[in-house]
C-alpha positions in Angstrom: 110.8 84.4 121.9 107.0 84.5 121.9 105.6 87.1 119.5 109.1 88.6 118.9 110.1 90.2 115.6 113.4 89.5 113.9 114.8 91.3 110.9 117.8 89.4 109.4 120.1 90.8 106.8 120.5 87.7 104.6 124.0 88.3 103.3 125.1 85.1 105.0 123.3 81.7 105.6 121.4 81.4 108.9 119.2 78.9 110.7 116.0 79.8 112.5 114.7 77.0 114.6 112.6 76.3 117.7 115.5 74.4 119.3 119.2 73.6 118.7 118.5 69.9 118.2 116.0 70.4 115.4 117.1 69.4 111.9 116.7 72.5 109.7 114.7 72.4 106.5 115.6 74.7 103.5 113.0 77.5 103.5 112.9 77.4 99.7 111.4 73.9 99.9 108.8 75.1 102.3 107.9 78.0 100.0 107.4 75.5 97.1 105.1 73.4 99.3 103.0 76.4 100.2 102.5 77.6 96.6 99.0 77.3 95.5 97.5 77.2 99.0 95.1 79.8 100.0 96.6 80.6 103.4 100.2 79.6 102.5 100.5 77.5 105.7 103.0 74.7 106.1 103.3 72.4 109.1 106.6 70.6 109.9 107.5 68.3 112.7 105.7 65.5 114.6 103.6 67.8 116.8 105.2 66.7 120.1 105.5 69.6 122.5 104.2 73.1 122.2 103.7 74.4 118.7 105.8 77.2 117.3 104.3 79.5 114.8 106.3 81.6 112.3 105.2 84.2 109.9 107.9 85.3 107.4 108.4 87.7 104.6 111.3 89.5 102.9 112.3 92.9 101.7 113.9 93.1 98.2 116.2 96.0 97.5 117.2 97.2 94.1 120.2 95.0 93.2 122.1 98.0 91.9 122.5 99.3 95.4 122.1 96.2 97.5 125.7 96.1 98.6 125.6 99.8 99.7 122.5 99.1 101.8 123.9 95.9 103.2 127.0 97.8 104.4 124.9 100.4 106.2 122.2 98.2 107.8 122.6 96.0 110.9 123.0 92.2 110.4 120.3 91.4 112.9 117.5 93.4 114.6 115.6 91.6 117.4 112.5 93.4 118.8 111.1 91.6 121.8 107.4 91.2 122.4 107.4 93.6 125.4 109.0 96.4 123.3 106.6 99.3 122.7 107.9 99.6 119.1 106.4 96.2 118.3 102.8 97.4 118.9 103.1 99.6 115.8 104.6 96.8 113.8 101.8 94.4 114.9 99.2 96.9 113.8 100.8 97.3 110.4 101.1 93.5 109.9 97.5 93.1 110.9 96.4 95.6 108.3 98.6 93.8 105.8 97.1 90.4 106.5 93.6 91.8 106.4 94.3 93.3 103.0 95.8 90.0 101.7 92.8 88.0 102.9 90.2 90.3 101.4 91.8 92.1 98.5 90.1 95.0 96.8 91.1 97.8 94.3 94.6 98.9 95.0 95.4 96.1 97.4 98.8 95.4 95.8 99.8 99.0 96.3 98.6 99.1 99.9 100.3 95.8 100.8 103.7 97.0 99.5 103.4 100.4 101.3 102.4 98.7 104.6 105.5 96.4 104.4 107.7 99.4 103.7 106.3 101.1 106.7 107.1 98.0 108.8 110.8 98.3 107.7 110.9 102.1 108.4 109.2 101.7 111.8 111.6 98.9 112.9 114.7 100.9 111.8 113.4 104.1 113.4 112.7 102.3 116.7 116.2 100.8 116.8 117.9 104.1 116.0 116.2 105.5 119.2 117.3 102.6 121.4 120.6 103.5 123.1 121.2 99.8 124.1 120.8 98.4 120.6 123.9 97.4 118.6 123.3 99.4 115.4 124.4 99.1 111.8 126.4 101.9 110.3 123.5 104.0 109.2 121.4 103.6 112.3 124.5 104.4 114.4 125.0 107.6 112.4 121.4 108.6 113.1 121.9 108.1 116.8 124.8 110.5 116.9 123.7 114.2 116.8 126.7 115.4 114.8 126.6 112.6 112.2 122.8 112.8 112.0 123.0 116.5 111.2 125.7 115.8 108.5 123.6 113.0 107.0 120.5 115.2 106.9 122.4 118.0 105.2 124.0 115.7 102.6 120.8 113.9 101.8 118.8 117.2 101.8 121.0 118.8 99.2 123.0 116.1 97.4 123.8 118.4 94.4 125.5 121.0 96.6 129.3 121.4 96.2 130.0 120.2 99.7 133.4 120.5 101.4 134.4 119.0 104.7 134.8 122.5 106.1 131.3 123.7 105.1 129.7 120.5 106.3 131.5 120.9 109.7 130.3 124.5 110.0 126.7 123.3 109.3 127.1 120.7 112.1 128.7 123.2 114.5 131.9 121.2 115.0 135.5 121.3 113.7 136.5 119.4 110.6 138.5 116.9 112.6 135.6 116.2 115.0 133.2 115.7 112.1 135.6 113.4 110.3 136.3 111.3 113.4 132.6 111.0 114.5 131.5 110.2 110.9 134.1 107.5 110.5 133.4 106.1 114.0 129.7 105.6 113.2 129.5 105.2 109.4 132.9 103.6 109.0 133.9 106.0 106.2 134.5 109.8 105.8 131.8 112.3 105.0 133.0 113.0 101.5 133.4 109.3 100.7 129.8 108.7 101.9 128.6 111.6 99.7 130.3 110.1 96.7 128.8 106.6 97.4 125.3 108.2 98.0 125.6 110.1 94.7 126.5 106.9 92.9 123.6 105.1 94.5 121.2 107.8 93.2 122.9 107.7 89.8 122.5 103.9 89.5 118.8 104.2 90.3 118.3 106.9 87.7 120.3 104.9 85.1 118.1 101.9 85.8 114.8 103.8 85.4 116.0 105.7 82.3 114.0 108.8 83.2 117.0 111.2 82.8 119.9 111.6 80.4 123.4 111.1 81.7 124.0 114.8 81.5 120.8 115.5 83.6 121.8 112.8 86.2 125.2 114.5 86.5 123.6 117.8 87.3 121.0 116.4 89.7 123.6 114.6 91.9 126.2 117.5 91.9 128.7 117.0 89.1 129.6 120.0 87.0 129.9 118.0 83.8 128.9 114.7 82.2 132.6 113.8 81.8 133.3 114.4 85.5 130.4 112.2 86.4 131.4 109.5 84.0 134.9 109.5 85.3 133.8 109.2 89.0 131.2 106.5 88.1 133.7 104.5 86.1 136.2 104.7 89.0 133.7 103.6 91.7 131.5 101.2 89.7 134.0 99.7 87.2 132.2 100.8 84.0 130.9 104.0 82.3 127.3 105.1 83.1 126.1 104.3 79.6 127.5 100.7 79.8 125.8 100.3 83.2 122.5 101.5 81.8 122.8 99.1 78.8 123.6 96.2 81.1 120.7 96.8 83.5 118.2 97.2 80.7 119.5 93.9 79.1 119.2 92.1 82.5 115.6 93.4 83.0 114.7 92.4 79.4 115.9 88.8 80.1 114.0 88.7 83.4 110.8 89.8 81.7 111.1 86.9 79.3 
């Protein structure tokens, strides 16, 4: 697996080792060892045999929508060293490492954006690979009908979509759209739209930029009460309670 790239969805424990007989070490212990070092390098093992190098990082998603994203992304993406997509990733990682070694004004912003580009590039390359086992969202993007539906829903989330109108937009019957969407995304188009609207709502509630009434309008509800009812049904609490809880959690984390 020389110079391969692996993206693992860490919703379950896993072991990454150079051989099946190796006794694993908890990665959190290694991170603690590396703290304070300039190059963050840790060596483990007795040095017998060929060395195995590993560079690791992680993507942190907003906890409010982590479950939704975990449901849509694949559990594992493995890009082999001879895959053309990895050339782009290597270039981005090289830029990231150079910025980290010699930081300048705006380095933190640049590093974050480069890592985001790595994630997007990996997901995009996997969506275009017909032999890859996709997660739900990537599978949807590989299907022309479902991809058109996703593009339409994301492009105008506030629109009063119906299954019939969405099917006409995609150029198929309602039954065909519903079947293809469920086959790839594992839920119906209208259920997906509701979950996407709730994901956007939680993000806005967390940031506090809009009032509950404004959020309702932006994501396609005709009234605040209709939005509150839908939010309470799907998330288990009213929007105002969710906003208060998130702000309280953020305040605790800051202290």
